[in-house]
DRENVEXFI-313392 format. One record per atom (N, C-alpha, C, O): chain; residue number from 1; x, y, z. Coordinates in Angstrom, 3 decimals. Atoms other than C-alpha are relative to their C-alpha. Layout:
N
> A, NUM, X, Y, Z $
...
This chain:
139
> A, 1, 0.896, -0.771, -0.837 $
> A, 1, 28.144, -129.005, 52.577 $
> A, 1, 0.641, 1.333, 0.379 $
> A, 1, -0.036, 2.361, 0.391 $
> A, 2, -0.696, -1.210, -0.404 $
> A, 2, 30.772, -126.465, 53.667 $
> A, 2, 0.066, 1.014, -1.137 $
> A, 2, -0.076, 2.217, -0.918 $
> A, 3, -0.082, -0.925, 1.130 $
> A, 3, 31.137, -125.026, 50.180 $
> A, 3, -1.367, 0.601, -0.329 $
> A, 3, -1.452, 1.722, -0.829 $
> A, 4, 1.360, -0.519, 0.236 $
> A, 4, 27.340, -124.658, 49.897 $
> A, 4, -0.272, 1.187, 0.913 $
> A, 4, -0.828, 2.195, 0.478 $
> A, 5, 0.159, -1.128, -0.938 $
> A, 5, 27.302, -122.461, 53.020 $
> A, 5, 0.845, 1.190, -0.439 $
> A, 5, 0.427, 2.343, -0.326 $
> A, 6, -0.902, -1.057, 0.461 $
> A, 6, 30.227, -120.509, 51.624 $
> A, 6, -0.657, 0.810, -1.118 $
> A, 6, -0.634, 2.041, -1.093 $
> A, 7, 0.643, -0.690, 1.116 $
> A, 7, 28.341, -119.702, 48.407 $
> A, 7, -1.278, 0.730, 0.428 $
> A, 7, -1.568, 1.821, -0.062 $
> A, 8, 1.196, -0.677, -0.506 $
> A, 8, 25.114, -118.898, 50.249 $
> A, 8, 0.384, 1.273, 0.752 $
> A, 8, -0.270, 2.306, 0.609 $
> A, 9, -0.491, -1.176, -0.723 $
> A, 9, 27.046, -116.528, 52.519 $
> A, 9, 0.407, 1.115, -0.947 $
> A, 9, 0.067, 2.280, -0.744 $
> A, 10, -0.409, -1.004, 0.996 $
> A, 10, 28.609, -114.795, 49.520 $
> A, 10, -1.209, 0.572, -0.751 $
> A, 10, -1.240, 1.754, -1.095 $
> A, 11, 1.207, -0.463, 0.675 $
> A, 11, 25.211, -114.611, 47.852 $
> A, 11, -0.705, 1.074, 0.836 $
> A, 11, -1.063, 2.132, 0.318 $
> A, 12, 0.650, -0.983, -0.876 $
> A, 12, 23.660, -112.829, 50.855 $
> A, 12, 0.818, 1.280, 0.124 $
> A, 12, 0.260, 2.377, 0.157 $
> A, 13, -0.867, -1.173, -0.082 $
> A, 13, 26.637, -110.514, 51.128 $
> A, 13, -0.110, 0.837, -1.271 $
> A, 13, -0.143, 2.066, -1.210 $
> A, 14, 0.136, -0.728, 1.267 $
> A, 14, 26.335, -109.616, 47.442 $
> A, 14, -1.346, 0.719, -0.086 $
> A, 14, -1.421, 1.855, -0.553 $
> A, 15, 1.330, -0.621, 0.023 $
> A, 15, 22.597, -108.949, 47.787 $
> A, 15, -0.037, 1.204, 0.926 $
> A, 15, -0.539, 2.259, 0.537 $
> A, 16, -0.018, -1.112, -0.946 $
> A, 16, 23.095, -106.762, 50.871 $
> A, 16, 0.826, 1.170, -0.517 $
> A, 16, 0.434, 2.327, -0.367 $
> A, 17, -0.852, -1.051, 0.550 $
> A, 17, 25.898, -104.837, 49.205 $
> A, 17, -0.714, 0.742, -1.128 $
> A, 17, -0.632, 1.967, -1.220 $
> A, 18, 0.698, -0.664, 1.111 $
> A, 18, 23.796, -104.167, 46.120 $
> A, 18, -1.180, 0.825, 0.495 $
> A, 18, -1.490, 1.863, -0.090 $
> A, 19, 1.129, -0.770, -0.532 $
> A, 19, 20.821, -103.017, 48.220 $
> A, 19, 0.440, 1.277, 0.681 $
> A, 19, -0.299, 2.261, 0.672 $
> A, 20, -0.500, -1.201, -0.653 $
> A, 20, 22.927, -100.529, 50.138 $
> A, 20, 0.201, 1.108, -1.030 $
> A, 20, -0.022, 2.281, -0.727 $
> A, 21, -0.234, -0.994, 1.040 $
> A, 21, 23.769, -98.777, 46.888 $
> A, 21, -1.267, 0.532, -0.646 $
> A, 21, -1.190, 1.434, -1.480 $
> A, 22, 1.251, -0.420, 0.623 $
> A, 22, 20.081, -98.355, 45.978 $
> A, 22, -0.529, 1.321, 0.531 $
> A, 22, -1.307, 1.985, -0.154 $
> A, 23, 0.520, -1.241, -0.583 $
> A, 23, 19.421, -95.401, 48.265 $
> A, 23, 0.627, 1.205, -0.668 $
> A, 23, 1.830, 1.437, -0.552 $
> A, 24, -0.501, -1.182, 0.685 $
> A, 24, 19.725, -92.247, 46.211 $
> A, 24, -0.458, 1.262, 0.702 $
> A, 24, -1.034, 1.199, 1.788 $
> A, 25, 0.449, -1.251, -0.609 $
> A, 25, 19.068, -88.607, 46.917 $
> A, 25, -1.528, 0.069, 0.020 $
> A, 25, -2.198, -0.515, -0.831 $
> A, 26, 1.449, -0.128, -0.158 $
> A, 26, 15.571, -87.711, 48.050 $
> A, 26, -0.584, 0.870, -1.114 $
> A, 26, 0.070, 1.789, -1.606 $
> A, 27, 0.674, -0.794, 1.018 $
> A, 27, 13.100, -86.345, 45.539 $
> A, 27, -0.439, 1.355, 0.545 $
> A, 27, -0.589, 2.316, -0.208 $
> A, 28, 0.544, -1.201, -0.624 $
> A, 28, 11.914, -83.721, 48.026 $
> A, 28, 0.912, 0.488, 1.106 $
> A, 28, 1.683, -0.279, 1.683 $
> A, 29, -0.697, -0.569, -1.150 $
> A, 29, 13.424, -81.381, 50.568 $
> A, 29, -0.944, -0.125, 1.185 $
> A, 29, -1.928, 0.608, 1.281 $
> A, 30, 0.902, 0.268, -1.117 $
> A, 30, 11.877, -82.698, 53.768 $
> A, 30, 0.239, 0.950, 1.160 $
> A, 30, -0.686, 1.224, 1.924 $
> A, 31, -0.285, -0.902, -1.110 $
> A, 31, 13.607, -80.339, 56.190 $
> A, 31, -0.508, -0.583, 1.304 $
> A, 31, -0.178, -1.719, 1.645 $
> A, 32, 0.586, 0.453, -1.263 $
> A, 32, 11.720, -80.617, 59.486 $
> A, 32, -1.493, -0.268, -0.144 $
> A, 32, -2.239, -0.191, 0.833 $
> A, 33, 1.422, 0.217, 0.250 $
> A, 33, 8.369, -81.416, 57.871 $
> A, 33, -0.550, -1.136, 0.861 $
> A, 33, -1.607, -0.995, 1.475 $
> A, 34, 0.470, 1.137, -0.792 $
> A, 34, 8.062, -84.811, 59.569 $
> A, 34, -0.005, 0.331, 1.489 $
> A, 34, -0.912, -0.072, 2.217 $
> A, 35, -0.050, -0.417, -1.401 $
> A, 35, 9.125, -83.326, 62.909 $
> A, 35, -1.170, 0.924, 0.313 $
> A, 35, -1.746, 0.857, 1.398 $
> A, 36, 1.141, -0.893, -0.186 $
> A, 36, 6.467, -80.650, 62.462 $
> A, 36, -1.311, -0.757, 0.134 $
> A, 36, -2.155, -0.413, 0.961 $
> A, 37, 1.208, 0.820, -0.119 $
> A, 37, 3.785, -83.255, 61.903 $
> A, 37, -0.057, -0.684, 1.364 $
> A, 37, -1.117, -0.768, 1.984 $
> A, 38, -0.065, 0.635, -1.315 $
> A, 38, 4.930, -85.056, 65.033 $
> A, 38, -0.362, 1.006, 1.095 $
> A, 38, -1.133, 0.699, 2.004 $
> A, 39, 0.278, -1.035, -1.006 $
> A, 39, 4.854, -81.818, 67.034 $
> A, 39, -1.488, 0.356, 0.022 $
> A, 39, -2.066, 0.550, 1.091 $
> A, 40, 1.396, -0.407, 0.073 $
> A, 40, 1.366, -80.971, 65.827 $
> A, 40, -0.950, -1.075, 0.516 $
> A, 40, -1.869, -0.781, 1.281 $
> A, 41, 0.991, 1.031, -0.286 $
> A, 41, -0.355, -84.312, 66.217 $
> A, 41, 0.313, -0.867, 1.215 $
> A, 41, -0.603, -1.426, 1.818 $
> A, 42, -0.333, 0.856, -1.132 $
> A, 42, 1.558, -86.161, 68.935 $
> A, 42, 0.230, 0.825, 1.266 $
> A, 42, -0.388, 0.569, 2.300 $
> A, 43, -0.290, -0.806, -1.192 $
> A, 43, 2.961, -83.548, 71.310 $
> A, 43, -0.936, 1.186, 0.139 $
> A, 43, -0.913, 1.886, 1.152 $
> A, 44, 0.995, -1.077, 0.003 $
> A, 44, 0.207, -81.057, 70.431 $
> A, 44, 0.611, 1.370, 0.280 $
> A, 44, 0.151, 2.114, 1.147 $
> A, 45, -0.645, -1.310, -0.063 $
> A, 45, 2.521, -78.065, 70.008 $
> A, 45, -0.086, 0.636, -1.389 $
> A, 45, 0.893, 0.640, -2.135 $
> A, 46, 0.187, -0.486, 1.366 $
> A, 46, 1.075, -76.408, 66.909 $
> A, 46, 0.890, 1.186, -0.366 $
> A, 46, 1.251, 1.339, -1.533 $
> A, 47, -0.833, -1.164, 0.335 $
> A, 47, 3.154, -73.230, 67.161 $
> A, 47, 1.355, -0.457, -0.531 $
> A, 47, 1.834, 0.066, -1.537 $
> A, 48, -1.291, 0.520, 0.453 $
> A, 48, 6.415, -75.168, 66.836 $
> A, 48, -0.160, -0.729, -1.333 $
> A, 48, 0.699, -0.627, -2.209 $
> A, 49, 0.255, 0.729, 1.243 $
> A, 49, 4.912, -77.351, 64.114 $
> A, 49, -0.144, 0.955, -1.170 $
> A, 49, 0.355, 0.681, -2.262 $
> A, 50, 0.177, -0.977, 1.070 $
> A, 50, 3.915, -74.302, 62.091 $
> A, 50, 1.327, 0.617, -0.396 $
> A, 50, 1.554, 0.900, -1.573 $
> A, 51, -1.335, -0.521, 0.307 $
> A, 51, 7.457, -72.954, 62.357 $
> A, 51, 0.777, -1.005, -0.843 $
> A, 51, 1.446, -0.619, -1.801 $
> A, 52, -0.676, 1.032, 0.786 $
> A, 52, 8.830, -76.283, 61.074 $
> A, 52, -0.538, -0.030, -1.423 $
> A, 52, 0.224, -0.197, -2.376 $
> A, 53, 0.627, 0.041, 1.323 $
> A, 53, 6.372, -76.194, 58.185 $
> A, 53, 0.504, 1.141, -0.875 $
> A, 53, 0.875, 0.935, -2.030 $
> A, 54, -0.470, -1.155, 0.768 $
> A, 54, 7.355, -72.703, 57.102 $
> A, 54, 1.491, -0.129, -0.323 $
> A, 54, 1.919, 0.232, -1.420 $
> A, 55, -1.429, 0.201, 0.252 $
> A, 55, 11.066, -73.543, 57.469 $
> A, 55, 0.215, -1.014, -1.120 $
> A, 55, 1.118, -0.848, -1.941 $
> A, 56, -0.119, 1.011, 1.048 $
> A, 56, 10.593, -76.598, 55.262 $
> A, 56, -0.298, 0.603, -1.365 $
> A, 56, 0.429, 0.362, -2.329 $
> A, 57, 0.386, -0.607, 1.286 $
> A, 57, 8.844, -74.607, 52.531 $
> A, 57, 1.058, 0.992, -0.459 $
> A, 57, 1.494, 0.939, -1.609 $
> A, 58, -0.998, -1.003, 0.404 $
> A, 58, 11.315, -71.718, 52.541 $
> A, 58, 1.350, -0.653, -0.300 $
> A, 58, 2.049, -0.236, -1.223 $
> A, 59, -1.261, 0.697, 0.260 $
> A, 59, 14.294, -74.092, 52.759 $
> A, 59, 0.008, -0.671, -1.359 $
> A, 59, 1.002, -0.608, -2.083 $
> A, 60, 0.098, 0.667, 1.303 $
> A, 60, 13.111, -76.067, 49.750 $
> A, 60, 0.065, 1.018, -1.128 $
> A, 60, 0.757, 0.802, -2.123 $
> A, 61, 0.013, -1.006, 1.057 $
> A, 61, 12.445, -72.935, 47.715 $
> A, 61, 1.366, 0.666, -0.147 $
> A, 61, 1.788, 0.964, -1.264 $
> A, 62, -1.328, -0.619, 0.067 $
> A, 62, 15.834, -71.415, 48.613 $
> A, 62, 1.024, -0.928, -0.643 $
> A, 62, 1.931, -0.471, -1.338 $
> A, 63, -0.944, 0.969, 0.562 $
> A, 63, 17.656, -74.608, 47.639 $
> A, 63, -0.459, -0.547, -1.351 $
> A, 63, 0.153, -1.467, -1.894 $
> A, 64, 0.545, 0.392, 1.300 $
> A, 64, 15.575, -74.981, 44.450 $
> A, 64, -0.303, -1.500, -0.046 $
> A, 64, 0.000, -2.182, -1.025 $
> A, 65, 0.422, 1.392, -0.055 $
> A, 65, 14.244, -78.367, 45.545 $
> A, 65, -1.512, -0.047, 0.133 $
> A, 65, -2.162, 0.966, 0.391 $
> A, 66, 1.450, 0.163, -0.095 $
> A, 66, 10.737, -79.766, 45.593 $
> A, 66, -0.442, -0.033, 1.455 $
> A, 66, 0.215, -0.617, 2.317 $
> A, 67, 0.627, 0.030, -1.315 $
> A, 67, 8.542, -79.186, 48.604 $
> A, 67, -0.711, -1.345, 0.136 $
> A, 67, -1.248, -1.846, -0.852 $
> A, 68, 0.688, 1.283, -0.151 $
> A, 68, 7.120, -82.418, 50.087 $
> A, 68, -1.484, 0.106, -0.342 $
> A, 68, -2.085, 1.169, -0.184 $
> A, 69, 1.431, -0.018, 0.311 $
> A, 69, 3.616, -83.390, 48.966 $
> A, 69, -0.819, 0.374, 1.230 $
> A, 69, -0.627, -0.171, 2.317 $
> A, 70, 0.893, -0.406, -1.078 $
> A, 70, 0.997, -81.678, 51.078 $
> A, 70, 0.490, 1.173, 0.814 $
> A, 70, -0.284, 1.739, 1.585 $
> A, 71, -0.536, -1.087, -0.820 $
> A, 71, 3.277, -79.029, 52.574 $
> A, 71, -0.658, 1.334, -0.357 $
> A, 71, -1.046, 2.091, 0.534 $
> A, 72, 0.668, -1.248, 0.397 $
> A, 72, 1.825, -76.157, 50.529 $
> A, 72, -1.456, -0.003, 0.462 $
> A, 72, -1.959, 1.007, 0.954 $
> A, 73, 1.405, 0.091, -0.403 $
> A, 73, -1.701, -77.381, 51.233 $
> A, 73, -0.139, 0.155, 1.509 $
> A, 73, -1.059, 0.819, 1.986 $
> A, 74, 0.035, -0.096, -1.462 $
> A, 74, -0.969, -77.737, 54.948 $
> A, 74, 0.192, 1.448, 0.434 $
> A, 74, -0.515, 1.932, 1.318 $
> A, 75, -0.231, -1.400, -0.353 $
> A, 75, 0.409, -74.196, 55.116 $
> A, 75, -1.175, 0.872, -0.446 $
> A, 75, -1.542, 1.822, 0.244 $
> A, 76, 1.188, -0.728, 0.448 $
> A, 76, -2.536, -72.917, 53.079 $
> A, 76, -1.147, -0.138, 0.978 $
> A, 76, -1.854, 0.829, 1.260 $
> A, 77, 1.055, 0.218, -0.991 $
> A, 77, -4.921, -74.484, 55.569 $
> A, 77, 0.287, 0.773, 1.285 $
> A, 77, -0.626, 1.304, 1.918 $
> A, 78, -0.398, -0.782, -1.175 $
> A, 78, -2.966, -72.872, 58.406 $
> A, 78, -0.340, 1.480, -0.205 $
> A, 78, -0.857, 2.136, 0.700 $
> A, 79, 0.329, -1.395, 0.297 $
> A, 79, -3.344, -69.483, 56.718 $
> A, 79, -1.513, 0.221, 0.014 $
> A, 79, -1.993, 1.249, 0.491 $
> A, 80, 1.458, -0.105, -0.011 $
> A, 80, -7.058, -70.126, 56.218 $
> A, 80, -0.521, 0.082, 1.437 $
> A, 80, -1.394, 0.896, 1.742 $
> A, 81, 0.436, -0.014, -1.394 $
> A, 81, -7.476, -70.874, 59.924 $
> A, 81, 0.341, 1.324, 0.676 $
> A, 81, -0.345, 1.733, 1.613 $
> A, 82, -0.380, -1.311, -0.551 $
> A, 82, -5.720, -67.575, 60.695 $
> A, 82, -0.831, 1.132, -0.593 $
> A, 82, -0.767, 2.267, -0.121 $
> A, 83, 0.839, -1.015, 0.622 $
> A, 83, -8.168, -65.737, 58.447 $
> A, 83, 0.578, 0.611, -1.260 $
> A, 83, -0.030, 1.513, -1.836 $
> A, 84, -0.633, -0.512, 1.220 $
> A, 84, -5.796, -65.083, 55.522 $
> A, 84, -0.483, -0.819, -1.190 $
> A, 84, 0.188, -1.758, -1.619 $
> A, 85, 0.605, 0.767, 1.088 $
> A, 85, -8.045, -66.312, 52.714 $
> A, 85, 0.810, 0.106, -1.295 $
> A, 85, 0.968, -0.887, -2.005 $
> A, 86, -0.787, -0.160, 1.228 $
> A, 86, -5.942, -64.873, 49.883 $
> A, 86, 1.309, -0.798, 0.073 $
> A, 86, 1.726, -1.404, -0.913 $
> A, 87, -1.211, 0.796, -0.181 $
> A, 87, -2.787, -66.463, 51.299 $
> A, 87, -0.283, -1.482, -0.131 $
> A, 87, 0.504, -2.221, -0.722 $
> A, 88, 0.390, 1.410, 0.093 $
> A, 88, -4.585, -69.790, 51.627 $
> A, 88, -0.202, -0.392, -1.453 $
> A, 88, 0.271, -1.443, -1.885 $
> A, 89, 0.236, 0.291, 1.421 $
> A, 89, -5.713, -69.651, 48.008 $
> A, 89, 1.324, -0.076, -0.746 $
> A, 89, 1.507, -0.950, -1.593 $
> A, 90, -1.300, -0.004, 0.677 $
> A, 90, -2.161, -68.815, 46.890 $
> A, 90, 0.759, -1.302, 0.263 $
> A, 90, 1.347, -1.874, -0.655 $
> A, 91, -0.713, 1.251, -0.314 $
> A, 91, -0.700, -71.831, 48.706 $
> A, 91, -0.728, -1.223, -0.537 $
> A, 91, -0.081, -2.206, -0.898 $
> A, 92, 0.729, 1.104, 0.626 $
> A, 92, -3.480, -74.128, 47.479 $
> A, 92, 0.314, -0.050, -1.492 $
> A, 92, 0.421, -1.132, -2.069 $
> A, 93, -0.381, -0.050, 1.419 $
> A, 93, -2.640, -72.972, 43.950 $
> A, 93, 1.406, -0.571, -0.195 $
> A, 93, 1.661, -1.286, -1.164 $
> A, 94, -1.357, 0.556, 0.089 $
> A, 94, 1.040, -73.777, 44.596 $
> A, 94, -0.022, -1.521, 0.105 $
> A, 94, 0.683, -2.213, -0.629 $
> A, 95, 0.113, 1.458, -0.159 $
> A, 95, 0.086, -77.271, 45.784 $
> A, 95, -0.547, -0.628, -1.278 $
> A, 95, -0.078, -1.677, -1.720 $
> A, 96, 0.616, 0.516, 1.231 $
> A, 96, -2.077, -77.755, 42.690 $
> A, 96, 1.006, -0.019, -1.146 $
> A, 96, 1.022, -0.953, -1.947 $
> A, 97, -0.990, -0.080, 1.066 $
> A, 97, 0.748, -76.672, 40.404 $
> A, 97, 1.132, -1.010, 0.214 $
> A, 97, 1.590, -1.640, -0.739 $
> A, 98, -1.112, 0.898, -0.290 $
> A, 98, 3.443, -78.733, 42.156 $
> A, 98, -0.407, -1.474, -0.089 $
> A, 98, 0.395, -2.324, -0.475 $
> A, 99, 0.476, 1.380, -0.023 $
> A, 99, 1.305, -81.880, 42.451 $
> A, 99, -1.345, -0.066, -0.707 $
> A, 99, -2.385, 0.064, -0.062 $
> A, 100, 1.245, -0.002, 0.776 $
> A, 100, -1.283, -82.143, 39.652 $
> A, 100, -1.039, -1.008, 0.482 $
> A, 100, -2.235, -0.809, 0.269 $
> A, 101, 0.960, 0.981, -0.491 $
> A, 101, -2.846, -85.196, 41.261 $
> A, 101, -0.869, 0.556, 1.126 $
> A, 101, -1.909, -0.018, 1.449 $
> A, 102, 0.793, -0.616, -1.064 $
> A, 102, -4.086, -82.911, 44.046 $
> A, 102, -0.918, 1.098, -0.530 $
> A, 102, -1.609, 1.752, 0.252 $
> A, 103, 0.725, -1.145, 0.558 $
> A, 103, -5.747, -80.460, 41.666 $
> A, 103, -1.504, -0.046, 0.269 $
> A, 103, -2.115, 1.002, 0.476 $
> A, 104, 1.444, 0.072, -0.269 $
> A, 104, -9.306, -81.763, 42.209 $
> A, 104, -0.313, 0.472, 1.417 $
> A, 104, -1.231, 1.265, 1.622 $
> A, 105, 0.227, -0.411, -1.384 $
> A, 105, -9.084, -81.367, 45.986 $
> A, 105, 0.309, 1.477, 0.195 $
> A, 105, -0.454, 2.190, 0.846 $
> A, 106, -0.371, -1.404, -0.164 $
> A, 106, -7.292, -78.023, 45.785 $
> A, 106, -1.039, 0.913, -0.654 $
> A, 106, -1.367, 1.966, -0.109 $
> A, 107, 1.025, -0.803, 0.675 $
> A, 107, -9.869, -76.703, 43.299 $
> A, 107, -1.254, 0.102, 0.865 $
> A, 107, -1.863, 1.169, 0.951 $
> A, 108, 1.177, -0.042, -0.884 $
> A, 108, -12.689, -77.660, 45.688 $
> A, 108, 0.239, 0.908, 1.190 $
> A, 108, -0.640, 1.682, 1.570 $
> A, 109, -0.306, -0.853, -1.142 $
> A, 109, -10.952, -75.988, 48.615 $
> A, 109, 0.001, 1.476, -0.403 $
> A, 109, -0.510, 2.327, 0.325 $
> A, 110, -0.036, -1.384, 0.480 $
> A, 110, -10.346, -72.840, 46.590 $
> A, 110, -1.416, 0.505, -0.252 $
> A, 110, -1.752, 1.628, 0.124 $
> A, 111, 1.391, -0.389, 0.245 $
> A, 111, -13.981, -72.767, 45.460 $
> A, 111, -0.741, 0.257, 1.308 $
> A, 111, -1.498, 1.220, 1.420 $
> A, 112, 0.662, -0.186, -1.302 $
> A, 112, -15.164, -73.184, 49.052 $
> A, 112, 0.422, 1.304, 0.654 $
> A, 112, -0.406, 2.023, 1.215 $
> A, 113, -0.484, -1.249, -0.601 $
> A, 113, -12.974, -70.330, 50.235 $
> A, 113, -0.623, 1.191, -0.712 $
> A, 113, -1.057, 2.148, -0.071 $
> A, 114, 0.590, -1.105, 0.760 $
> A, 114, -14.228, -68.097, 47.434 $
> A, 114, -1.485, 0.141, 0.295 $
> A, 114, -1.982, 1.261, 0.408 $
> A, 115, 1.423, -0.057, -0.361 $
> A, 115, -17.855, -69.008, 48.217 $
> A, 115, -0.170, 0.574, 1.389 $
> A, 115, -1.064, 1.384, 1.632 $
> A, 116, 0.056, -0.493, -1.367 $
> A, 116, -17.221, -68.363, 51.881 $
> A, 116, 0.304, 1.496, 0.038 $
> A, 116, -0.318, 2.240, 0.795 $
> A, 117, -0.324, -1.425, 0.087 $
> A, 117, -15.636, -65.005, 51.016 $
> A, 117, -1.215, 0.794, -0.469 $
> A, 117, -1.529, 1.853, 0.074 $
> A, 118, 1.175, -0.668, 0.543 $
> A, 118, -18.699, -64.068, 48.994 $
> A, 118, -1.104, 0.051, 1.042 $
> A, 118, -1.762, 1.079, 1.202 $
> A, 119, 1.046, 0.048, -1.025 $
> A, 119, -21.056, -65.160, 51.765 $
> A, 119, 0.313, 0.969, 1.126 $
> A, 119, -0.573, 1.669, 1.614 $
> A, 120, -0.392, -0.915, -1.076 $
> A, 120, -19.080, -63.235, 54.383 $
> A, 120, -0.125, 1.432, -0.472 $
> A, 120, -0.616, 2.288, 0.262 $
> A, 121, 0.093, -1.354, 0.536 $
> A, 121, -18.858, -60.178, 52.154 $
> A, 121, -1.457, 0.426, -0.108 $
> A, 121, -1.802, 1.561, 0.224 $
> A, 122, 1.421, -0.314, 0.135 $
> A, 122, -22.581, -60.333, 51.454 $
> A, 122, -0.654, 0.262, 1.343 $
> A, 122, -1.555, 1.096, 1.432 $
> A, 123, 0.594, -0.173, -1.322 $
> A, 123, -23.405, -60.582, 55.154 $
> A, 123, 0.472, 1.281, 0.680 $
> A, 123, -0.288, 1.915, 1.412 $
> A, 124, -0.534, -1.156, -0.711 $
> A, 124, -21.170, -57.772, 56.306 $
> A, 124, -0.428, 1.320, -0.623 $
> A, 124, -0.434, 2.347, 0.055 $
> A, 125, 0.422, -1.232, 0.647 $
> A, 125, -22.371, -55.229, 53.785 $
> A, 125, -1.518, 0.088, 0.054 $
> A, 125, -2.212, -0.757, -0.509 $
> A, 126, 1.460, -0.114, -0.098 $
> A, 126, -25.868, -53.999, 54.618 $
> A, 126, -0.603, 0.314, -1.363 $
> A, 126, -0.039, 1.055, -2.168 $
> A, 127, 0.728, -0.242, 1.245 $
> A, 127, -28.340, -54.020, 51.790 $
> A, 127, -1.020, 1.105, 0.244 $
> A, 127, -1.666, 1.152, 1.291 $
> A, 128, 0.988, -1.072, -0.119 $
> A, 128, -30.478, -50.987, 51.203 $
> A, 128, -1.394, -0.582, -0.190 $
> A, 128, -1.634, -1.370, -1.105 $
> A, 129, 1.381, 0.477, 0.101 $
> A, 129, -34.154, -51.651, 51.777 $
> A, 129, -0.702, 0.766, -1.110 $
> A, 129, -0.466, 1.961, -1.289 $
> A, 130, 0.722, -0.717, 1.050 $
> A, 130, -36.437, -50.850, 48.872 $
> A, 130, -0.888, 1.074, 0.614 $
> A, 130, -1.527, 0.853, 1.643 $
> A, 131, 0.776, -1.130, -0.494 $
> A, 131, -38.135, -47.504, 49.351 $
> A, 131, -1.408, -0.078, -0.593 $
> A, 131, -1.584, -0.180, -1.808 $
> A, 132, 1.400, 0.011, 0.433 $
> A, 132, -41.919, -47.545, 49.192 $
> A, 132, -0.457, 1.448, -0.161 $
> A, 132, -0.284, 2.264, 0.744 $
> A, 133, 0.500, -1.382, 0.170 $
> A, 133, -43.449, -44.408, 47.726 $
> A, 133, -1.158, 0.246, 0.960 $
> A, 133, -1.972, -0.640, 1.220 $
> A, 134, 1.088, -0.362, -0.913 $
> A, 134, -45.747, -42.617, 50.101 $
> A, 134, -1.315, -0.009, -0.772 $
> A, 134, -1.348, 0.245, -1.976 $
> A, 135, 1.299, 0.047, 0.643 $
> A, 135, -49.435, -42.968, 49.398 $
> A, 135, -0.385, 1.389, -0.472 $
> A, 135, -0.253, 2.377, 0.250 $
> A, 136, 0.437, -1.277, 0.571 $
> A, 136, -50.713, -40.261, 47.187 $
> A, 136, 1.134, 0.734, -0.693 $
> A, 136, 0.883, 1.715, -1.393 $
> A, 137, -1.118, -0.670, 0.661 $
> A, 137, -47.232, -39.296, 46.003 $
> A, 137, 0.125, -0.562, -1.405 $
> A, 137, -0.101, -1.748, -1.642 $
> A, 138, -0.200, 0.425, 1.370 $
> A, 138, -46.546, -39.414, 42.312 $
> A, 138, 1.468, -0.249, -0.229 $
> A, 138, 2.321, 0.535, 0.187 $
> A, 139, -1.395, 0.310, 0.267 $
> A, 139, -43.396, -41.083, 41.144 $
> A, 139, 0.649, 0.886, -1.016 $
> A, 139, 1.829, 0.715, -1.321 $
C-alpha cells in the first residue's frame, strides 16, 4: 500500500512538472489591452481605456508582434465615434488583414461608413433646383 502511494505521488509530480513547461510565449502583444477593457466597461473610464488601447497597438507594432484580436477594430470604432471616418476605415482594414476571419464583419462596417459618408455628403451639399422657363420665353 505504501509503495502504491509513492508511485501515485511521483505520477502527479511528473504530470505537474510537465504541465508547467507547456506555457510558451504569447502569440500576441497584449500590453494593457485587458486593463483597458476593464477600465472602459467596469470602472467606466473610457479616456484611460483609450490610452491603453493605443499603447497596446503602438507597442505591438514597435516590437514587431501581433496586435490582439479586435484591437484594431476597437480603435477603429473609437475613431468612428470621434468622427474620423477615414481613420476608422484604415483600422478596420488593418483588422481585416491581420485576422481574415473578421473580414466579413469588417467589410460590412466599412461599407456602412462609406454609405454614411455618402449620405452625409449628399445632405450637406445643397442641390440646385431645376429652373423652369418663364411662360412665353423661348428656350
